[in-house]
DOTORLO-54398 format. One record per residue (C-alpha): x, y, z; chain. Coordinates in nm, 3 decimals, m for minus. Layout:
     east    north       up  bavex
        X        Y        Z      A
...
//
This chain:
     east    north       up  bavex
    0.665   m2.554    4.456      A
    0.955   m2.319    4.497      A
    1.041   m1.973    4.379      A
    1.347   m1.749    4.380      A
    1.239   m1.636    4.726      A
    1.248   m1.995    4.855      A
    1.529   m2.168    4.667      A
    1.519   m2.546    4.649      A
    1.894   m2.575    4.619      A
    2.115   m2.578    4.925      A
    2.215   m2.239    5.053      A
    2.551   m2.122    4.929      A
    2.778   m1.849    5.048      A
    2.695   m1.529    4.862      A
    2.969   m1.381    4.649      A
    2.978   m1.013    4.553      A
    2.984   m1.074    4.176      A
    2.731   m1.357    4.153      A
    2.379   m1.259    4.048      A
    2.083   m1.469    4.156      A
    1.948   m1.602    3.820      A
    1.587   m1.574    3.947      A
    1.609   m1.225    4.096      A
    1.352   m0.990    3.947      A
    1.173   m1.262    3.748      A
    0.804   m1.171    3.727      A
    0.677   m1.527    3.682      A
    0.697   m1.830    3.909      A
    0.965   m2.101    3.901      A
    0.921   m2.455    4.029      A
    1.123   m2.770    3.979      A
    0.934   m2.853    3.657      A
    0.758   m2.666    3.381      A
    0.423   m2.790    3.513      A
    0.493   m2.617    3.844      A
    0.607   m2.289    3.685      A
    0.454   m1.979    3.520      A
    0.648   m1.800    3.242      A
    0.709   m1.430    3.199      A
    0.869   m1.236    2.918      A
    1.045   m0.904    2.911      A
    0.846   m0.659    2.697      A
    1.015   m0.559    2.371      A
    1.166   m0.213    2.368      A
    0.932    0.005    2.167      A
    0.892    0.381    2.159      A
    0.554    0.500    2.271      A
    0.262    0.581    2.042      A
    0.292    0.590    1.665      A
    0.662    0.671    1.662      A
    0.782    0.830    1.338      A
    1.069    0.708    1.129      A
    1.359    0.956    1.115      A
    1.569    1.018    0.804      A
    1.857    1.268    0.820      A
    2.013    1.350    0.483      A
    2.342    1.534    0.529      A
    2.520    1.669    0.221      A
    2.889    1.761    0.222      A
    3.003    2.117    0.135      A
    2.668    2.231   m0.007      A
    2.612    2.606    0.003      A
    2.301    2.793    0.114      A
    2.160    2.851   m0.234      A
    2.229    2.515   m0.400      A
    1.878    2.362   m0.389      A
    1.549    2.485   m0.529      A
    1.387    2.578   m0.195      A
    1.681    2.813   m0.127      A
    1.706    2.981   m0.466      A
    1.883    2.737   m0.696      A
    1.818    2.682   m1.066      A
    1.925    2.315   m1.028      A
    1.610    2.103   m1.063      A
    1.540    1.948   m0.720      A
    1.175    1.844   m0.744      A
    1.189    1.604   m0.450      A
    1.330    1.867   m0.217      A
    1.085    2.119   m0.358      A
    0.803    1.886   m0.255      A
    0.941    1.827    0.094      A
    0.980    2.202    0.147      A
    0.630    2.271    0.016      A
    0.477    2.044    0.279      A
    0.737    2.106    0.548      A
    0.942    2.386    0.699      A
    1.254    2.571    0.582      A
    1.490    2.715    0.841      A
    1.623    3.025    0.669      A
    1.853    3.115    0.961      A
    2.005    2.777    1.043      A
    2.375    2.769    1.133      A
    2.630    2.492    1.146      A
    3.005    2.451    1.195      A
    3.236    2.561    0.911      A
    3.395    2.215    0.868      A
    3.269    1.858    0.833      A
    3.382    1.646    1.132      A
    3.291    1.913    1.392      A
    2.949    1.961    1.230      A
    2.882    1.586    1.228      A
    2.989    1.549    1.590      A
    2.754    1.832    1.690      A
    2.464    1.699    1.482      A
    2.484    1.344    1.620      A
    2.537    1.439    1.985      A
    2.373    1.777    2.049      A
    2.697    1.901    2.208      A
    2.935    2.171    2.093      A
    3.202    1.995    1.885      A
    3.503    2.098    2.095      A
    3.342    1.930    2.397      A
    3.307    1.612    2.195      A
    3.671    1.637    2.082      A
    3.636    1.763    1.724      A
    3.801    2.103    1.700      A
    3.871    2.024    1.336      A
    3.851    1.736    1.091      A
    3.941    1.387    1.214      A
    4.280    1.395    1.043      A
    4.481    1.531    1.335      A
    4.599    1.412    1.674      A
    4.808    1.685    1.843      A
    4.738    1.561    2.195      A
    4.482    1.802    2.342      A
    4.124    1.736    2.468      A
    3.949    1.936    2.197      A
    4.140    1.739    1.934      A
    4.078    1.388    2.066      A
    3.867    1.284    1.765      A
    3.662    1.038    1.967      A
    3.306    1.061    2.099      A
    3.341    1.007    2.475      A
    3.176    0.718    2.656      A
    2.963    0.966    2.854      A
    2.818    1.122    2.538      A
    2.527    0.927    2.389      A
    2.476    0.977    2.017      A
    2.138    1.031    1.859      A
    2.165    0.680    1.714      A
    2.239    0.526    2.053      A
    1.948    0.699    2.225      A
    1.703    0.604    1.951      A
    1.840    0.248    1.937      A
    1.791    0.200    2.310      A
    1.438    0.335    2.275      A
    1.354    0.061    2.025      A
    1.452    0.209    1.689      A
    1.640    0.027    1.417      A
    1.938    0.243    1.329      A
    2.117    0.261    0.995      A
    2.393    0.477    0.848      A
    2.525    0.502    0.495      A
    2.790    0.723    0.337      A
    3.050    0.947    0.495      A
    3.139    0.896    0.860      A
    3.454    1.106    0.928      A
    3.425    1.077    1.304      A
    3.701    0.815    1.324      A
    4.054    0.953    1.351      A
    4.253    0.869    1.037      A
    4.505    0.665    1.238      A
    4.216    0.458    1.380      A
    4.054    0.378    1.044      A
    4.251    0.060    0.981      A
    4.126   m0.295    1.028      A
    4.352   m0.353    1.331      A
    4.195   m0.072    1.534      A
    3.956   m0.144    1.820      A
    3.677    0.028    1.621      A
    3.536    0.197    1.929      A
    3.457    0.507    1.727      A
    3.326    0.334    1.417      A
    2.953    0.363    1.336      A
    2.839    0.034    1.489      A
    3.004    0.121    1.818      A
    2.820    0.455    1.817      A
    2.468    0.319    1.795      A
    2.407    0.202    1.440      A
    2.286   m0.150    1.365      A
    2.425   m0.140    1.012      A
    2.665    0.079    0.821      A
    2.789    0.102    0.463      A
    3.016    0.374    0.331      A
    3.353    0.545    0.366      A
    3.502    0.622    0.707      A
    3.708    0.915    0.581      A
    3.618    1.261    0.461      A
    3.632    1.226    0.083      A
    3.657    0.970   m0.193      A
    3.621    0.911   m0.564      A
    3.254    0.868   m0.651      A
    3.342    0.629   m0.935      A
    3.607    0.430   m0.746      A
    3.570    0.478   m0.368      A
    3.903    0.397   m0.208      A
    3.786    0.188    0.089      A
    3.427    0.083    0.138      A
    3.329   m0.045    0.481      A
    3.031   m0.265    0.560      A
    2.939   m0.267    0.927      A
    3.273   m0.325    1.105      A
    3.478   m0.459    0.815      A
    3.657   m0.298    0.519      A
    3.554   m0.466    0.194      A
    3.825   m0.626   m0.019      A
    3.720   m0.533   m0.374      A
    3.928   m0.569   m0.690      A
    3.690   m0.406   m0.935      A
    3.362   m0.220   m0.919      A
    3.096   m0.286   m1.184      A
    3.073   m0.076   m1.498      A
    2.848    0.224   m1.440      A
    2.915    0.225   m1.066      A
    2.843    0.556   m0.890      A
    2.884    0.592   m0.515      A
    2.583    0.818   m0.448      A
    2.360    0.562   m0.619      A
    2.528    0.280   m0.428      A
    2.477    0.420   m0.079      A
    2.114    0.495   m0.166      A
    2.070    0.136   m0.286      A
    2.212    0.018    0.046      A
    1.983    0.248    0.246      A
    1.677    0.129    0.057      A
    1.783   m0.233    0.110      A
    1.817   m0.177    0.484      A
    1.467   m0.031    0.507      A
    1.314   m0.307    0.294      A
    1.486   m0.575    0.501      A
    1.356   m0.420    0.823      A
    1.001   m0.417    0.695      A
    1.028   m0.777    0.578      A
    1.121   m0.879    0.932      A
    0.920   m0.632    1.142      A
    0.623   m0.434    1.008      A
    0.611   m0.186    1.298      A
    0.958   m0.105    1.427      A
    1.051    0.259    1.356      A
    1.393    0.336    1.212      A
    1.654    0.610    1.212      A
    1.839    0.638    0.880      A
    2.143    0.864    0.853      A
    2.228    0.929    0.486      A
    2.559    1.114    0.483      A
    2.659    1.196    0.127      A
    3.022    1.242    0.027      A
    2.885    1.455   m0.255      A
    2.923    1.744   m0.316      A
    3.268    1.744   m0.158      A
    3.559    1.741   m0.398      A
    3.669    1.576   m0.613      A
    3.369    1.670   m0.826      A
    3.246    1.373   m1.029      A
    2.911    1.302   m1.190      A
    2.748    1.060   m1.429      A
    2.761    1.166   m1.796      A
    2.383    1.174   m1.837      A
    2.346    1.400   m1.533      A
    2.618    1.636   m1.659      A
    2.457    1.655   m2.001      A
    2.132    1.788   m1.853      A
    2.320    2.095   m1.730      A
    2.519    2.164   m2.045      A
    2.531    2.539   m2.107      A
    2.345    2.628   m1.789      A
    2.641    2.818   m1.639      A
    2.781    2.994   m1.943      A
    2.664    3.325   m1.794      A
    2.907    3.294   m1.502      A
    2.903    3.332   m1.128      A
    2.810    3.701   m1.113      A
    2.485    3.648   m1.303      A
    2.414    3.331   m1.106      A
    2.439    3.514   m0.772      A
    2.197    3.781   m0.893      A
    1.933    3.534   m1.010      A
    1.959    3.314   m0.704      A
    1.933    3.611   m0.469      A
    1.627    3.739   m0.654      A
    1.457    3.403   m0.598      A
    1.551    3.408   m0.231      A
    1.395    3.750   m0.185      A
    1.081    3.641   m0.372      A
    1.053    3.327   m0.155      A
    1.071    3.526    0.169      A
    1.408    3.397    0.280      A
    1.527    3.759    0.313      A
    1.335    4.085    0.336      A
    1.317    4.323    0.046      A
    1.607    4.566    0.051      A
    1.860    4.317    0.187      A
    2.191    4.397    0.014      A
    2.382    4.138   m0.185      A
    2.749    4.175   m0.084      A
    3.012    4.255   m0.341      A
    3.225    3.970   m0.465      A
    3.462    3.829   m0.203      A
    3.770    4.051   m0.205      A
    3.977    3.928    0.091      A
    4.331    3.823   m0.005      A
    4.343    3.453   m0.080      A
    3.963    3.436   m0.099      A
    3.899    3.697   m0.369      A
    3.695    3.639   m0.684      A
    3.733    3.837   m1.002      A
    3.461    3.939   m1.249      A
    3.342    3.662   m1.478      A
    3.354    3.893   m1.778      A
    3.730    3.938   m1.740      A
    3.800    3.569   m1.799      A
    3.911    3.447   m2.141      A
    3.659    3.245   m2.346      A
    3.868    2.932   m2.284      A
    3.862    2.990   m1.910      A
    3.488    3.054   m1.915      A
    3.423    2.730   m2.101      A
    3.632    2.523   m1.862      A
    3.502    2.696   m1.552      A
    3.143    2.651   m1.668      A
    3.211    2.280   m1.713      A
    3.315    2.254   m1.348      A
    2.985    2.401   m1.238      A
    2.789    2.174   m1.473      A
    2.946    1.879   m1.294      A
    2.866    2.027   m0.954      A
    2.502    2.087   m1.053      A
    2.482    1.730   m1.181      A
    2.593    1.606   m0.839      A
    2.321    1.809   m0.666      A
    2.070    1.685   m0.924      A
    2.175    1.325   m0.857      A
    2.135    1.366   m0.481      A
    1.777    1.480   m0.535      A
    1.712    1.187   m0.770      A
    1.838    0.945   m0.508      A
    1.635    1.111   m0.235      A
    1.339    1.055   m0.465      A
    1.417    0.685   m0.487      A
    1.429    0.666   m0.109      A
    1.103    0.859   m0.055      A
    0.934    0.651   m0.325      A
    1.028    0.341   m0.125      A
    0.879    0.490    0.190      A
    0.567    0.588   m0.003      A
    0.533    0.234   m0.139      A
    0.554    0.104    0.217      A
    0.286    0.353    0.325      A
    0.527    0.526    0.563      A
    0.630    0.854    0.403      A
    0.367    1.058    0.588      A
    0.495    0.930    0.922      A
    0.862    0.985    0.843      A
    1.055    1.289    0.957      A
    1.292    1.388    0.677      A
    1.569    1.638    0.748      A
    1.787    1.769    0.466      A
    2.084    1.994    0.531      A
    2.459    2.042    0.476      A
    2.752    2.002    0.712      A
    2.903    2.342    0.620      A
    2.897    2.604    0.347      A
    3.037    2.588   m0.004      A
    3.412    2.578   m0.042      A
    3.685    2.788   m0.196      A
    3.942    2.508   m0.185      A
    3.957    2.484   m0.565      A
    4.147    2.812   m0.572      A
    4.093    3.105   m0.805      A
    4.111    2.899   m1.124      A
    3.987    2.560   m1.003      A
    4.188    2.244   m1.048      A
    4.198    1.932   m1.262      A
    4.434    1.771   m1.011      A
    4.251    1.793   m0.681      A
    4.515    1.632   m0.462      A
    4.794    1.862   m0.582      A
    4.579    2.161   m0.483      A
    4.446    2.005   m0.162      A
    4.780    1.967    0.021      A
    4.765    2.218    0.313      A
    5.144    2.234    0.299      A
    5.401    2.482    0.161      A
    5.510    2.363   m0.183      A
    5.797    2.459   m0.417      A
    5.756    2.715   m0.694      A
    5.742    2.449   m0.966      A
    5.450    2.266   m0.804      A
    5.156    2.229   m1.043      A
    4.823    2.282   m0.870      A
    4.624    2.235   m1.190      A
    4.753    1.954   m1.412      A
    4.625    2.008   m1.765      A
    4.355    1.760   m1.867      A
    4.114    1.749   m2.158      A
    3.798    1.945   m2.075      A
    3.582    1.646   m2.174      A
    3.740    1.445   m1.890      A
    3.624    1.693   m1.626      A
    3.373    1.521   m1.402      A
    3.463    1.169   m1.511      A
    3.662    0.892   m1.339      A
    3.995    0.995   m1.496      A
    4.003    1.345   m1.349      A
    3.976    1.457   m0.989      A
    3.860    1.817   m1.013      A
    3.723    2.106   m0.815      A
    3.558    2.427   m0.926      A
    3.707    2.779   m0.894      A
    3.609    2.955   m0.575      A
    3.388    3.194   m0.772      A
    3.136    2.909   m0.789      A
    3.179    2.851   m0.414      A
    3.088    3.217   m0.366      A
    2.778    3.168   m0.581      A
    2.695    2.850   m0.391      A
    2.689    3.053   m0.068      A
    2.464    3.329   m0.209      A
    2.401    3.576   m0.055      A
    2.674    3.530    0.206      A
    3.044    3.610    0.223      A
    3.340    3.373    0.227      A
    3.343    2.993    0.245      A
    3.377    2.666    0.429      A
    3.640    2.700    0.702      A
    3.547    3.059    0.788      A
    3.303    3.169    1.057      A
    3.144    3.430    0.833      A
    2.799    3.329    0.708      A
    2.930    3.168    0.390      A
    3.093    2.899    0.602      A
    2.813    2.839    0.851      A
    2.471    2.918    0.701      A
    2.334    2.630    0.497      A
    1.996    2.509    0.370      A
    1.770    2.323    0.610      A
    1.445    2.149    0.517      A
    1.234    1.936    0.751      A
    0.918    1.749    0.658      A
    0.679    1.531    0.859      A
    0.331    1.536    0.702      A
    0.161    1.358    0.994      A
    0.328    1.550    1.272      A
    0.412    1.896    1.137      A
    0.096    2.025    0.975      A
    0.114    2.392    0.877      A
   m0.170    2.640    0.886      A
   m0.297    2.749    0.545      A
   m0.146    3.096    0.588      A
    0.192    2.967    0.710      A
    0.455    2.997    0.430      A
    0.676    2.746    0.608      A
    0.982    2.974    0.634      A
    1.137    3.030    0.977      A
    1.372    3.324    1.040      A
    1.471    3.226    1.395      A
    1.837    3.151    1.465      A
    1.897    2.778    1.520      A
    2.217    2.578    1.545      A
    2.342    2.233    1.447      A
    2.346    2.116    1.811      A
    1.967    2.167    1.815      A
    1.901    1.879    1.575      A
    1.942    1.596    1.827      A
    1.709    1.739    2.096      A
    1.455    1.840    1.829      A
    1.440    1.495    1.671      A
    1.421    1.325    2.010      A
    1.127    1.545    2.109      A
    0.947    1.482    1.780      A
    1.004    1.108    1.822      A
    0.884    1.116    2.182      A
    1.212    0.976    2.310      A
    1.376    1.102    2.628      A
    1.753    1.141    2.639      A
    1.886    0.950    2.942      A
    2.050    1.130    3.231      A
    2.279    0.832    3.294      A
    2.479    0.675    3.013      A
    2.695    0.367    3.048      A
    2.666    0.394    3.427      A
    2.784    0.753    3.443      A
    2.611    1.094    3.414      A
    2.553    1.182    3.050      A
    2.720    1.503    2.936      A
    2.464    1.784    2.924      A
    2.329    1.902    2.589      A
    2.427    2.234    2.437      A
    2.149    2.222    2.181      A
    1.788    2.320    2.242      A
    1.483    2.175    2.073      A
    1.321    2.401    1.813      A
    0.996    2.205    1.794      A
    0.794    2.511    1.908      A
    0.946    2.712    1.621      A
    0.852    2.442    1.371      A
    0.492    2.438    1.492      A
    0.448    2.816    1.508      A
    0.661    3.062    1.311      A
    0.579    3.339    1.557      A
    0.758    3.160    1.842      A
    1.094    3.312    1.941      A
    1.400    3.110    1.850      A
    1.518    2.865    2.113      A
    1.892    2.924    2.062      A
    1.990    3.274    2.166      A
    2.371    3.269    2.174      A
    2.652    3.056    2.035      A
    3.029    3.060    2.008      A
    3.212    2.923    1.704      A
    3.579    2.851    1.628      A
    3.756    2.688    1.337      A
    4.132    2.702    1.271      A
    4.151    3.030    1.461      A
    3.849    3.186    1.290      A
    3.606    3.283    1.566      A
    3.257    3.422    1.614      A
    3.000    3.482    1.882      A
    2.627    3.524    1.826      A
    2.389    3.678    2.077      A
    2.038    3.806    2.016      A
    2.102    3.924    1.662      A
    2.456    4.055    1.714      A
    2.745    3.865    1.558      A
    3.109    3.919    1.647      A
    3.342    3.752    1.396      A
    3.704    3.729    1.279      A
    3.884    3.623    0.964      A
    4.205    3.503    1.124      A
    4.528    3.489    0.926      A
    4.723    3.176    1.028      A
    5.026    3.254    1.240      A
    4.919    3.608    1.330      A
    4.839    3.715    1.689      A
    4.489    3.672    1.831      A
    4.410    4.032    1.918      A
    4.096    4.237    1.960      A
    4.168    4.422    1.637      A
    4.050    4.116    1.445      A
    3.691    4.146    1.559      A
    3.421    4.275    1.327      A
    3.063    4.328    1.446      A
    2.740    4.289    1.249      A
    2.379    4.354    1.343      A
    2.212    4.060    1.171      A
    1.865    4.194    1.245      A
    1.920    4.466    0.986      A
    2.221    4.325    0.802      A
    2.181    3.946    0.760      A
    2.441    3.932    0.482      A
    2.718    4.085    0.696      A
    2.796    4.383    0.474      A
    2.852    4.661    0.732      A
    3.099    4.632    1.019      A
    2.964    4.838    1.311      A
    3.240    4.754    1.562      A
    3.357    5.115    1.589      A
    3.004    5.235    1.655      A
    2.942    4.977    1.930      A
    3.266    4.917    2.121      A
    3.071    4.811    2.428      A
    2.904    4.527    2.235      A
    3.241    4.417    2.096      A
    3.389    4.408    2.446      A
    3.091    4.220    2.588      A
    3.077    3.956    2.315      A
    3.456    3.912    2.305      A
    3.448    3.834    2.677      A
    3.158    3.597    2.621      A
    3.353    3.418    2.349      A
    3.655    3.380    2.579      A
    3.442    3.233    2.857      A
    3.264    2.997    2.620      A
    3.597    2.886    2.472      A
    3.732    2.782    2.812      A
    3.402    2.618    2.906      A
    3.392    2.414    2.585      A
    3.755    2.309    2.548      A
    3.841    2.532    2.252      A
    4.194    2.612    2.368      A
    4.470    2.584    2.260      A
    4.416    2.779    1.940      A
    4.615    2.698    1.627      A
    4.923    2.917    1.582      A
    5.240    2.921    1.377      A
    5.418    2.658    1.589      A
    5.319    2.366    1.366      A
    5.168    2.186    1.665      A
    4.889    2.039    1.454      A
    5.151    1.830    1.274      A
    5.236    1.650    1.597      A
    5.115    1.292    1.630      A
    5.074    1.042    1.908      A
    5.415    0.879    1.969      A
    5.240    0.540    1.942      A
    5.224    0.604    1.566      A
    5.599    0.547    1.542      A
    5.517    0.181    1.482      A
    5.366    0.284    1.148      A
    5.715    0.379    1.026      A
    5.870    0.037    1.080      A
    5.945   m0.192    0.784      A
    5.633   m0.384    0.683      A
    5.603   m0.712    0.492      A
    5.278   m0.786    0.309      A
    5.226   m1.144    0.198      A
    5.051   m1.234   m0.125      A
    4.676   m1.224   m0.067      A
    4.691   m0.950    0.197      A
    4.383   m0.723    0.170      A
    4.445   m0.366    0.062      A
    4.626   m0.163    0.327      A
    4.425    0.134    0.454      A
    4.513    0.482    0.318      A
    4.663    0.646    0.626      A
    4.853    0.334    0.730      A
    4.996    0.311    0.377      A
    5.099    0.677    0.371      A
    5.313    0.644    0.684      A
    5.550    0.417    0.492      A
    5.636    0.674    0.225      A
    5.529    1.023    0.331      A
    5.808    1.288    0.325      A
    6.082    1.027    0.316      A
    6.289    0.790    0.107      A
    6.166    0.430    0.094      A
    6.233    0.093   m0.068      A
    5.974   m0.155   m0.191      A
    6.108   m0.511   m0.225      A
    5.902   m0.765   m0.421      A
    5.994   m1.132   m0.375      A
    5.886   m1.356   m0.665      A
    5.907   m1.728   m0.586      A
    5.862   m1.815   m0.950      A
    5.821   m1.590   m1.251      A
    5.755   m1.750   m1.588      A
    5.816   m1.581   m1.921      A
    5.440   m1.570   m1.979      A
    5.350   m1.428   m1.638      A
    5.228   m1.071   m1.618      A
    5.034   m0.836   m1.396      A
    5.076   m0.582   m1.119      A
    5.334   m0.659   m0.851      A
    5.246   m0.371   m0.619      A
    5.030   m0.062   m0.651      A
    4.963    0.236   m0.430      A
    4.723    0.512   m0.530      A
    4.482    0.593   m0.807      A
    4.397    0.851   m1.074      A
    4.464    1.131   m0.827      A
    4.821    1.018   m0.772      A
    5.009    0.695   m0.715      A
    5.261    0.444   m0.843      A
    5.251    0.090   m0.978      A
    5.513   m0.172   m1.058      A
    5.391   m0.424   m1.314      A
    5.497   m0.677   m1.577      A
    5.349   m0.665   m1.926      A
    5.457   m0.866   m2.232      A
    5.765   m0.986   m2.048      A
    5.890   m0.639   m1.949      A
    5.908   m0.481   m1.606      A
    5.742   m0.140   m1.602      A
    5.693    0.141   m1.353      A
    5.404    0.385   m1.369      A
    5.403    0.704   m1.165      A
    5.088    0.916   m1.161      A
    5.194    1.268   m1.059      A
    4.853    1.407   m0.962      A
    4.715    1.320   m1.306      A
    5.031    1.341   m1.516      A
    5.139    0.986   m1.600      A
    5.508    0.890   m1.625      A
    5.597    0.543   m1.759      A
    5.938    0.378   m1.719      A
    6.046    0.062   m1.903      A
    6.283   m0.133   m1.677      A
    6.364   m0.399   m1.935      A
    6.284   m0.769   m1.956      A
    6.210   m0.955   m1.633      A
    6.390   m1.292   m1.664      A
    6.207   m1.608   m1.564      A
    6.287   m1.767   m1.231      A
    6.304   m1.667   m0.867      A
    6.352   m1.289   m0.863      A
    6.379   m0.995   m0.625      A
    6.245   m0.672   m0.771      A
    6.315   m0.348   m0.585      A
    6.165   m0.003   m0.626      A
    6.390    0.249   m0.453      A
    6.268    0.605   m0.392      A
    6.515    0.871   m0.281      A
    6.369    1.189   m0.131      A
    6.530    1.496   m0.288      A
    6.502    1.872   m0.248      A
    6.193    2.046   m0.376      A
    5.954    1.779   m0.244      A
    6.076    1.532   m0.508      A
    6.144    1.162   m0.541      A
    6.395    0.994   m0.768      A
    6.308    0.632   m0.844      A
    6.532    0.342   m0.939      A
    6.414   m0.007   m1.035      A
    6.642   m0.302   m0.960      A
    6.622   m0.674   m1.040      A
    6.827   m0.897   m0.810      A
    7.017   m0.589   m0.696      A
    7.107   m0.466   m1.046      A
    6.957   m0.137   m1.164      A
    6.747   m0.185   m1.478      A
    6.553    0.140   m1.491      A
    6.535    0.492   m1.357      A
    6.242    0.735   m1.371      A
    6.261    1.113   m1.408      A
    6.249    1.321   m1.092      A
    5.888    1.370   m0.984      A
    5.704    1.557   m0.712      A
    5.615    1.355   m0.405      A
    5.263    1.249   m0.323      A
    5.153    1.433   m0.008      A
    4.837    1.539    0.172      A
    4.557    1.297    0.086      A
    4.754    1.136   m0.196      A
    4.785    0.850   m0.254      A
    4.419    0.819   m0.158      A
    4.397    0.447   m0.225      A
    4.614    0.220   m0.010      A
    4.876   m0.038   m0.098      A
    4.774   m0.354   m0.284      A
    4.994   m0.660   m0.343      A
    4.974   m0.835   m0.679      A
    4.687   m0.623   m0.817      A
    4.582   m0.262   m0.884      A
    4.242   m0.244   m0.717      A
    3.948   m0.021   m0.804      A
    4.080    0.316   m0.927      A
    4.396    0.246   m1.128      A
    4.728    0.426   m1.116      A
    4.761    0.395   m1.495      A
    4.442    0.438   m1.695      A
    4.592    0.288   m2.013      A
    4.687   m0.028   m1.822      A
    4.337   m0.036   m1.671      A
    4.182   m0.012   m2.017      A
    4.394   m0.305   m2.134      A
    4.375   m0.530   m1.829      A
    4.139   m0.387   m1.564      A
    4.282   m0.466   m1.217      A
    4.556   m0.682   m1.377      A
    4.627   m0.949   m1.114      A
    4.976   m1.093   m1.132      A
    4.974   m1.450   m1.265      A
    5.306   m1.570   m1.123      A
    5.399   m1.682   m0.773      A
    5.450   m1.368   m0.564      A
    5.563   m1.433   m0.209      A
    5.574   m1.089   m0.045      A
    5.617   m0.714   m0.074      A
    5.827   m0.538    0.190      A
    5.826   m0.163    0.253      A
    6.133   m0.021    0.423      A
    6.085    0.347    0.515      A
    6.394    0.568    0.522      A
    6.468    0.871    0.734      A
    6.233    1.168    0.733      A
    6.322    1.438    0.483      A
    6.408    1.775    0.643      A
    6.089    1.930    0.502      A
    5.865    1.677    0.680      A
    5.608    1.898    0.862      A
    5.662    1.702    1.183      A
    6.035    1.777    1.175      A
    5.974    2.141    1.086      A
    5.730    2.174    1.377      A
    5.978    2.015    1.614      A
    6.250    2.257    1.503      A
    6.015    2.552    1.557      A
    5.931    2.434    1.908      A
    6.296    2.380    1.996      A
    6.389    2.724    1.863      A
    6.107    2.884    2.062      A
    6.214    2.701    2.378      A
    6.576    2.811    2.331      A
    6.466    3.173    2.285      A
    6.265    3.162    2.606      A
//
C-alpha cells in the first residue's frame, strides 16, 4: 500500500504552483479502494445551539413611530418583541441610508468603508468610493463562513448607481458580499406598487407586468419566508442570517387601501397634538426621565414647521391624508414581521432567533413645508427655475396609491422624530436617534424587575460585534489573505444582559454633508452646516445629554474648554476615518469617473432587449438634447403598441401607436401631456423623437416620421434627479406606466408590429448641467488663485 508520503507514481520535478493532491488528507490512499481508508472534511457549523439572526432595517423611520417608542400606530408584533426583549432608548445611527447600512453590516465607521454619503456619487475620493473593500468582511460573510445560511431581501443601496447595471462586475452586489440569496432593489428607493428594477440574486428580472394587488413590502416578506422554508426543507439544523431591509417608509409614500382605511381620521388633530401624546407615552414608558423638555417646533430656516392650527381646513385634510398613508406603511411592516415570526414559530425556532428591529436614520423633512404629490419634482437636489412645480396637483383620493408619488410635509417628520430636533441628513438627534428593539427569548432572559429599557449610548457600528458575540462566532483577523480592517464598533452584550452595566461605546464622531458632531461621555458637540458656508468654530453648539437629552439648551459659551477639546477630537477622528474632503460650494460632488463618458455615446437597443437600468438610461438624456430613432421593419395598419418608453408615474415619456395614430405621452412629474402626431402609414418606417434642451430646464419635443415632422409637444420641464426612475424599454411600457389612461386600456401594451431597433443619440450638455457648472466653478477658482 502507498500513501501521499510514499507516492507510487514516479517522482516528478516540483513546481511552485502545483499542489500535491494528497497533502493533508487524514485518511489513507492506496492503489485501490480496498487498500484505502476514506476521510471527510467536517461540515462548517457554528458551535453549540447557534441562534438564527434576523435584522429588520426600516428606511427613514423616526424614533417615535412604533408602539414601543410612543407611537399610536398599532404594532402588536413589535410590542410583543419589546415586551420580551430589550429596547435601546439611546441608540444612534448615521443620518443617511447608505452610510448607516455600511456601518451596520461591517462594524466600521462608514467613511472608512467608503460611504460618506448615499451610493449615488463618485467624486473620486477614498471616503466616497461606494464599495466595501476586500479587507472588510461583512457580517454576512463572517456568519456564512462560520456555517450560517445567509439571505437578504429588500433595499441594498451599497452598490454605486453607475455599477447597478447588468454589465457591471457585481463585486459589490449582495451575493458578492456574503449572501447566499438576494431579492429586492439595489437602489435607495422605489415604487411599492411598481418597483422599477427587481433583482434576484445576481440578475435583474425582466418583468412586463406585476400581478394585480402587488405590494413590494408583502413581496419581499414572501421571499424571505420562502428562503427560510426552503432551508428547513433541506437542512433541519443549519442556522440562518436574514437581513430584511425595507424600502418603506422611504418616499414615495404608498400603502394598500385597506391599510390606509384603518387610519382614516387618526391624524386630524395635527402634528402638534401628536408630538405631545407620543412624548407623554415615552415618559410613561421610561424612555426619558420625568421633567425632560419637549423642544419647540423646528424653527431653523428651511427646516421650520408652523402651527397646525394655522393651516386651512383643506390643507389639514390633505396633510392628514399623507400621515394616514405613512401610518399604514408602518402598520404593514408590523403585519409582515408578524407573518415572518409566525413562520419561525411554526418551525419551532422563534425562541432561538435573535430579532433586531431598527431604522437606518431618522424621519425626513424632504417633503418640504407643504408635502408633495409629485415626489420626484421635489426630490431633485438641484437649483430649479421659478416656474418649477414641486407639488403637482392631484386628487386627494389618489394620495398613497400607485398613481401618485407623494411625501408628507416635514411637520410629520418632526412628529416622527419626537422628542428630537431636525431630521434625516442632520447630525442633531432627529437625524440619528432611532428605535431599536432586540429579542432573543432563549438567550436574553430578563430579570423580573428589569423593564427592558437601556439608556446607555450605543452606535450602529456596534451591531455587527454584538450579533457575532451572541451567535458565538469570532470575526477573523485575516480576510482574503490580508489583515482584516479593525472594528470601530464594540459589542453591547453586557448592556443587554444587565441594564446597570456602563455603555460600551463612549465616544463617536459623525459627519454628513458637512453636518458634524462628536459625542463623548454625555457631551455632544454638533453643527447645522449651511451648504457653501465656511467650516468655522462658530458653528459648534454643545449639549449636555445627561441632563438635556433632547438638545434644547446650547451650553457652548459656558464650557468653551469642552468645545475646544471635542472640536479637536472631531478633527483627529475625521482624518483617522477618511472624512475629508468636506463638501463645499465647488460642486465637486457632481464630478464623475471619466470612465462614465462611455454612457453618453449613442446606443442602439434591439427589439427584445431587457429594460435598461435607471442610471444607465438617464445618462442618455440628462441635462441635454437627445434624439430617439425607432426603426420599424414592417408596420401594418392594424399594428399598435408602445414603441419606446422611459419612466413611470413619477415622470417619463412614451411613444406609442393606438388606433392607427402615432402618439407621444409626456408625464411631467404627474402632469400628463398627450400629443397626437397623426396617422402612422403602413410599411417600413423610421420614427424619431427629437428633444431640444432649452432655457429654464425645459425640453421641446418634435415627432418625425421618415424625417418629416408630424407633431410637436408643448415645452415641458426636464426630468432630473431620480426621474425617470424606471429605465428604457423597447416595444413595451413595463411595470409602472408613463400614461395611466393607456395602462388602463392596454396594460403594458406590447407593440404588435416588427420593430427592429431603438437608437438614442445624446446631444451636447446643456449649460446648466451640474457637471458643467462645477467645472466652471473649479476653473474660475483656479484662475483666481
